[in-house]
C-alpha positions as CSV (number, residue, x, y, z in Angstrom):
1,M,-27.5,48.5,11.5
2,L,-23.9,48.0,10.5
3,K,-23.0,47.1,14.1
4,K,-25.8,44.5,14.2
5,L,-24.6,43.0,11.0
6,L,-21.0,42.9,12.2
7,A,-22.1,41.4,15.6
8,T,-24.2,38.8,13.8
9,A,-21.2,37.9,11.5
10,V,-18.8,37.6,14.4
11,F,-21.3,35.4,16.4
12,S,-22.0,33.2,13.4
13,G,-18.3,32.8,12.8
14,A,-17.7,31.9,16.4
15,V,-20.5,29.3,16.3
16,A,-19.1,27.8,13.1
17,F,-15.6,27.6,14.5
18,A,-16.9,26.0,17.7
19,I,-18.8,23.4,15.6
20,F,-15.7,22.8,13.4
21,W,-13.5,22.4,16.5
22,Y,-15.9,20.0,18.1
23,L,-16.3,17.8,15.0
24,T,-12.5,17.6,14.5
25,I,-11.5,16.6,18.0
26,P,-8.9,13.7,17.7
27,A,-10.5,10.5,18.9
28,Q,-9.2,8.4,21.8
29,L,-9.5,4.7,22.1
30,S,-13.0,3.5,22.7
31,P,-13.7,1.2,25.7
32,D,-14.1,-1.7,23.3
33,Q,-10.8,-0.9,21.6
34,S,-9.0,-0.7,24.9
35,A,-10.5,-3.8,26.2
36,G,-9.2,-5.8,23.3
37,L,-5.6,-4.9,23.9
38,V,-3.6,-7.8,25.4
39,E,0.0,-8.7,26.3
40,G,1.5,-8.8,22.8
41,D,3.1,-11.9,21.3
42,P,6.1,-10.8,19.2
43,V,6.2,-14.2,17.4
44,A,2.6,-13.7,16.2
45,G,3.4,-10.0,15.6
46,E,6.0,-10.9,12.9
47,R,3.2,-12.2,10.7
48,V,1.3,-8.9,11.1
49,F,4.5,-7.0,10.3
50,W,4.8,-8.7,6.9
51,I,1.2,-8.5,5.9
52,G,1.1,-4.8,7.0
53,G,4.1,-4.0,4.8
54,C,5.7,-1.9,7.6
55,G,9.2,-2.1,6.0
56,S,8.0,-1.0,2.6
57,C,7.4,2.5,3.8
58,H,9.4,2.8,7.0
59,A,12.7,1.2,5.9
60,E,15.0,2.7,3.4
61,K,13.5,2.7,-0.1
62,G,14.5,-0.5,-1.9
63,A,15.5,-2.3,1.3
64,K,15.7,-6.0,1.1
65,G,15.7,-8.9,3.6
66,E,16.7,-8.0,7.2
67,D,17.1,-4.3,6.2
68,K,13.4,-4.1,5.9
69,K,13.4,-4.4,9.7
70,L,15.4,-1.1,10.1
71,L,12.4,1.2,10.4
72,G,14.1,4.6,10.5
73,G,11.7,6.2,8.1
74,G,12.6,8.9,5.6
75,H,10.8,7.5,2.6
76,R,9.5,10.5,0.6
77,L,6.0,9.9,-0.8
78,D,5.4,12.5,-3.6
79,T,1.6,12.9,-3.9
80,P,-0.7,15.6,-5.3
81,A,-1.1,17.0,-1.8
82,G,2.7,17.4,-1.4
83,I,5.5,15.3,-0.1
84,F,4.9,13.1,3.0
85,V,8.0,11.8,4.7
86,T,7.5,8.5,6.6
87,P,8.5,8.6,10.3
88,N,10.9,6.5,12.3
89,I,8.9,3.7,13.9
90,S,11.9,1.8,15.3
91,P,12.2,1.3,19.1
92,D,14.5,4.3,19.3
93,P,13.2,6.3,22.3
94,D,14.0,9.7,21.0
95,N,13.0,9.5,17.3
96,G,10.8,6.4,17.1
97,I,8.2,4.6,19.2
98,G,10.5,3.4,22.0
99,N,8.6,5.4,24.7
100,W,5.1,4.7,23.3
101,T,2.6,2.6,25.1
102,V,0.5,-0.1,23.4
103,S,-2.6,2.2,23.9
104,Q,-0.8,5.0,22.1
105,F,0.2,2.7,19.3
106,A,-3.3,1.3,19.0
107,N,-4.8,4.8,18.9
108,A,-2.5,5.6,16.0
109,M,-3.4,2.4,14.1
110,L,-7.2,2.4,14.7
111,N,-8.0,6.2,14.9
112,G,-5.0,7.9,13.2
113,V,-4.1,9.9,16.2
114,S,-0.6,10.6,17.5
115,P,0.5,10.4,21.2
116,A,0.5,14.2,21.2
117,G,-3.2,14.1,20.3
118,E,-2.9,15.2,16.7
119,H,-4.4,13.8,13.6
120,Y,-2.2,11.7,11.3
121,Y,-2.5,12.3,7.6
122,P,-4.2,9.4,5.8
123,A,-1.0,8.8,3.8
124,F,-0.5,6.5,6.8
125,P,-3.1,3.9,5.9
126,Y,-5.1,3.8,9.2
127,S,-8.3,3.9,7.1
128,S,-7.5,0.2,6.5
129,Y,-5.7,-0.5,9.8
130,T,-8.9,0.6,11.6
131,R,-10.3,-2.8,10.6
132,M,-7.6,-4.6,12.5
133,S,-8.2,-6.5,15.7
134,P,-6.7,-5.1,18.9
135,K,-4.9,-8.4,19.5
136,D,-3.1,-8.1,16.1
137,I,-2.1,-4.6,17.0
138,S,-0.8,-5.7,20.4
139,D,1.2,-8.5,18.7
140,L,2.6,-6.1,16.1
141,F,3.6,-3.6,18.8
142,A,5.4,-6.3,20.7
143,Y,7.3,-7.4,17.6
144,L,8.3,-3.9,16.6
145,K,9.8,-3.5,20.1
146,T,12.2,-6.4,19.3
147,L,13.6,-4.8,16.2
148,P,16.8,-2.7,16.1
149,A,16.5,0.9,17.3
150,V,17.5,3.3,14.4
151,V,18.9,6.6,15.5
152,K,17.5,8.8,12.8
153,S,15.6,12.0,13.2
154,N,12.2,12.6,11.5
155,Q,11.9,15.0,8.7
156,P,8.9,17.3,8.2
157,N,6.3,16.8,5.5
158,E,6.4,19.3,2.6
159,L,2.8,20.3,2.1
160,A,1.1,23.4,0.8
161,L,-2.1,25.0,2.2
162,P,-4.7,23.8,3.0
163,F,-3.0,20.4,3.6
164,K,-0.8,21.7,6.3
165,L,-3.8,22.2,8.6
166,R,-4.0,18.9,10.4
167,R,-7.2,19.8,12.3
168,G,-9.2,19.6,9.2
169,I,-8.4,15.9,8.8
170,G,-11.0,15.4,11.5
171,L,-13.7,16.3,9.0
172,W,-12.1,13.9,6.5
173,K,-12.3,11.1,9.1
174,S,-15.9,11.9,9.9
175,V,-16.8,11.2,6.3
176,F,-14.4,8.4,5.3
177,L,-13.0,6.6,8.3
178,S,-14.9,3.4,9.0
179,S,-14.1,0.1,10.5
180,S,-16.9,-1.6,8.5
181,P,-15.9,-4.2,5.8
182,A,-15.4,-2.7,2.4
183,T,-17.1,-5.6,0.6
184,K,-20.5,-7.1,1.5
185,G,-22.2,-10.3,0.5
186,L,-19.1,-12.5,0.3
187,P,-19.4,-16.3,0.6
188,D,-19.8,-17.5,4.2
189,N,-16.5,-19.3,4.1
190,E,-13.8,-19.2,6.7
191,Q,-11.0,-19.0,4.2
192,V,-12.6,-16.0,2.4
193,K,-13.3,-14.3,5.7
194,T,-9.7,-14.7,6.7
195,G,-8.6,-13.3,3.3
196,Q,-11.0,-10.4,3.7
197,Y,-9.6,-9.5,7.0
198,L,-6.0,-9.7,5.8
199,A,-6.6,-7.8,2.6
200,E,-9.0,-5.1,3.8
201,G,-7.3,-4.6,7.2
202,P,-3.5,-5.0,7.8
203,G,-2.8,-5.7,4.1
204,H,-4.5,-2.4,3.1
205,C,-4.8,-3.6,-0.5
206,G,-7.6,-1.0,-1.2
207,E,-5.3,1.9,-0.4
208,C,-3.6,1.5,-3.8
209,H,-6.0,-0.7,-5.8
210,T,-9.2,1.2,-5.2
211,P,-9.9,4.6,-6.8
212,R,-10.6,7.5,-4.4
213,T,-13.6,9.8,-4.3
214,V,-13.6,13.6,-4.2
215,F,-10.9,14.3,-6.8
216,G,-8.6,11.7,-5.5
217,F,-8.5,13.1,-2.0
218,G,-11.4,11.2,-0.4
219,G,-11.7,7.7,0.9
220,G,-11.7,4.6,-1.3
221,D,-14.7,4.3,-3.6
222,N,-16.1,1.0,-2.4
223,S,-18.4,0.7,-5.4
224,R,-15.2,0.2,-7.4
225,W,-13.3,-1.8,-4.8
226,L,-10.0,-3.1,-6.0
227,S,-10.7,-2.0,-9.6
228,G,-7.4,0.0,-10.0
229,G,-6.7,3.6,-10.3
230,P,-4.0,6.3,-10.4
231,A,-0.8,5.4,-8.5
232,P,-0.8,7.3,-5.1
233,E,2.5,8.9,-6.0
234,G,1.2,10.0,-9.4
235,D,3.4,7.7,-11.6
236,G,1.3,5.4,-13.7
237,R,-1.7,3.3,-12.7
238,I,-2.3,0.5,-10.1
239,P,-4.0,-2.5,-11.8
240,N,-7.5,-3.9,-11.4
241,I,-7.3,-7.0,-9.2
242,T,-10.9,-8.1,-9.4
243,S,-12.0,-10.9,-11.7
244,G,-13.6,-8.5,-14.1
245,E,-12.3,-7.7,-17.6
246,G,-9.0,-5.9,-17.3
247,G,-8.4,-7.6,-14.0
248,V,-7.3,-11.1,-13.0
249,A,-10.2,-13.0,-14.5
250,S,-8.0,-15.6,-16.0
251,W,-6.0,-16.2,-12.8
252,S,-7.0,-19.1,-10.6
253,P,-6.7,-18.9,-6.8
254,S,-3.5,-21.0,-7.0
255,D,-2.1,-18.6,-9.7
256,L,-2.6,-15.7,-7.3
257,A,-1.2,-17.5,-4.3
258,G,1.8,-18.6,-6.4
259,Y,2.4,-15.0,-7.5
260,F,2.3,-13.8,-3.9
261,E,5.0,-16.4,-3.1
262,S,7.3,-16.3,-6.1
263,G,6.6,-13.0,-7.9
264,F,5.9,-14.8,-11.2
265,T,2.6,-14.5,-13.1
266,P,0.9,-17.5,-14.7
267,V,2.7,-16.6,-18.0
268,F,6.0,-16.3,-16.2
269,D,6.2,-12.5,-16.2
270,S,7.7,-11.1,-13.1
271,V,6.4,-8.6,-10.5
272,G,7.4,-5.0,-11.1
273,G,7.0,-1.5,-9.8
274,S,5.8,-0.8,-6.3
275,M,4.4,-4.3,-6.1
276,V,7.9,-5.7,-5.8
277,S,8.1,-4.8,-2.1
278,V,4.6,-5.9,-1.5
279,Q,5.2,-9.3,-3.0
280,E,8.4,-9.8,-1.0
281,N,6.3,-9.1,2.1
282,L,3.6,-11.6,1.1
283,S,6.2,-14.3,0.4
284,M,7.0,-14.2,4.1
285,L,3.4,-15.2,5.1
286,P,2.3,-18.7,5.9
287,P,0.9,-20.5,2.8
288,E,-2.6,-20.6,4.2
289,D,-2.6,-16.7,4.5
290,R,-1.6,-16.3,0.8
291,A,-4.3,-18.9,-0.2
292,A,-6.9,-17.0,1.9
293,I,-6.1,-13.6,0.2
294,A,-6.3,-15.3,-3.2
295,A,-9.7,-16.8,-2.3
296,Y,-10.9,-13.4,-1.1
297,L,-9.8,-11.7,-4.3
298,K,-11.7,-14.3,-6.4
299,A,-14.8,-13.7,-4.3
300,V,-15.0,-9.9,-4.5
301,P,-17.4,-8.4,-7.0
302,A,-15.9,-8.4,-10.5
303,I,-15.5,-4.9,-12.1
304,N,-14.7,-4.4,-15.8
305,T,-12.1,-1.8,-16.6
306,K,-11.6,-2.5,-20.3
């Protein structure tokens, strides 16, 4: 009887492990994703670079101006799961992405999978980037290849169990990774649509401004989209940027667009905290992009937080 119980337990464990292994296989580019990749345009890619905020995480902390284009990584993100250290994404062939193909880059951006076939942690905001068009990814890759190579080795993350186990991220992705729009029922307006794409995709606004499900470790709670929440690094709170009470209800679209450009609020307060770097990036965009993001923010469902 004991032998039968042991055999049943071993068999059940093996089946469970096989199911887990299958469900957590790192994805490869789909045929549709691959078909959309084109010869990248580095000039167009600079726009994607700024809206994507690449320098805010992959340049030195506090980098300004041209130094934001030195993407040697090393920025330590102190989170409840441990410390994530951002990698070198400069064109350096040994430490960065100098030897990557555009398909490998696209798989990282859209599916959160490394060239070695491992899951990336969602501290890398691919849960937003998965909404990006393959063309924008091709353009961004072409632009990154024009930037200076930074000879700087990557440092390991400092994580405790169970967060060290990358394979389990496949289960997280099966629940939370989706390329569908975060907000539905918006006005059928080209400016709002452009703003939605920029904010929900490359701009990844929801990564900080939307509270997360499952004790802070899940995906964004779309029912509270952009309503604010704990800062990802655990220091303070990220504000509500909907037009609800406690948000930006009193701000007009031109107020928002002006803030993105200048860093000044309608009452002439100045941008602060982690938003400083974001605002500097947004100031580099064409005015029509800032206006589109502002139009989108005024169109998303208002949520009261006070």
